[in-house]
Steps between C-alpha positions, in 0.01 A plus 500: 500500500386854413591793722140524617485127583841520667376784718181313592695192603742712702205654682363154581833402654505815712139454610548137605848508653573863580823511297655836426439630149855429378505136606146436370611641165807272503272199553261609226788544255634158601156347434512653152847350444389153612196518271726589208724204583241228565229620263176697523305179571656493847425864584225412747711243685795740527294796621298290745819347643664835560181651643456206739864517616634714784840653427680571829836674531742407777548760771712543811453244772323639805743689722790428266702647217504163323267440207269201472584232245237404244442159668440687827245724327318190375511325838356812664229534238391137522536501880727198521271275295725504196734214413767691312788332322826691478505711186769426242510864391519829689242775474120484486317185606149408389291245688140383499332305780152345515275513805355153548203401719332172593121476518489168682498302177723670244786747476435827316713785363344817636734758350851551366729772633773633271791718608815632331759617753736769372844572651556840658731599214237440231521769232265503201767682297741208547471216243602240761219614729251492212624154403432369850160670513391356166641155578314462829182642347522247217556230761157586639344541154603143415310372803191722482283268289451158659780562744338312788258208495409224744439141390446213743641701792809583292598863440629543145705814442578597140732783400558497128639157412591426863272292718508405868270266692444489876273285716258699716414373846305649790688491831341443841554870569285587199785629282574375149831329426657468155727201439701522173439216256669598175663787315543535126629745239632776728837532322342515155248759617772707665703495180200621299434770759860619489490512121176701504658739750790564262272546199254737671776736615667497159172554317359779716771660711865440400589323175857433620398353837653175618460315826802396709323174583497272198394148597525232231124458519452856373716433195315178426162668544605782269576242233164329558311828485670671206731245337219246466227764469293363789424831672124482443462139612719549806313813612163329457615200704647717775217750538187294422647166626385329177814304408350276231637684195845555653527135601401388152756724329781394736420136433481544122785746447736407782403142566482569871228517762461830683542328837821329389644821356419689820686236703808552285487874565470421872824302478690786335366741761603267781858502370497880489361531852757258643776706346354824641452344842867403519612835357730320263755702303755386243602192695525139397164441667336779306647373175367155582154648556518678166601181325201320654263777392648518150484123454144482627392788278674346198349156554152571637388846388693623195393208274134568577533868410704422190246247372218742571668775300557262211135393507395864504705563188339203325152623597574842353606342170203260479240556221224549758701770672586677175135500391410671825755777447 
């Protein structure tokens, strides 16, 4: 993004949201960094996402010297209408929420509200703060295109490779209830998001940056993205929601269906969350957990990745591939 274009975009952010000049510039620079990471073809999606998002910093609670938490900022912004799951990571939180109406025959999505809540200690000069800001912005970017649709009174929410379905019903009081039906791919999507977070900060802000949170899903997704050279296909599937090419490659190169692979990542994540929930240290129980995780990884995930890498090597040595070099 040129300096002139960067300035124009910064001015748009100030005009729409009233941000101070410094923070608007931070957002414009972040947009430039995300465009460099994902590719120029996604410039419009990235800029539109950021422009349509409200970034709200936590302040002191009324009549108190205690600061709001980011979930409290979101609850206040959405006026209690938000169903917020507990965040696995501290710092900024990004959430989108559709406004749904019923016309007497069908349900409709009227608008989508997007908010990123920033903790009171947010500092644009701190790589950890920038990591959280970029992560939660990318979370919203991955759900901007085709994020919410309604089919047969079912709300379908798509964020990257993750998908949730909920049944919509109209209550006697005239409100709309959402009853969860299914949930898919959240662990895989979170791993991809965490890997993108790491890469964006290293590419644009601090080449030596590392995150203290390192879930197994992030390591696996890093291998998928770079080790198997699937960055382009993964980004297309996550941002445009067109998964056809990614599904085909996973089936051909890894011999696995995307849905099945996502379920395996869910299992690994479940093990990790159980260990965190019990705050397990170097005890016999913790060692047992590690053995379970290691055995599951060795039997259900590692062979898939190993075969995929071998197939990639064969493809690179094939006559067709060499002719295209």
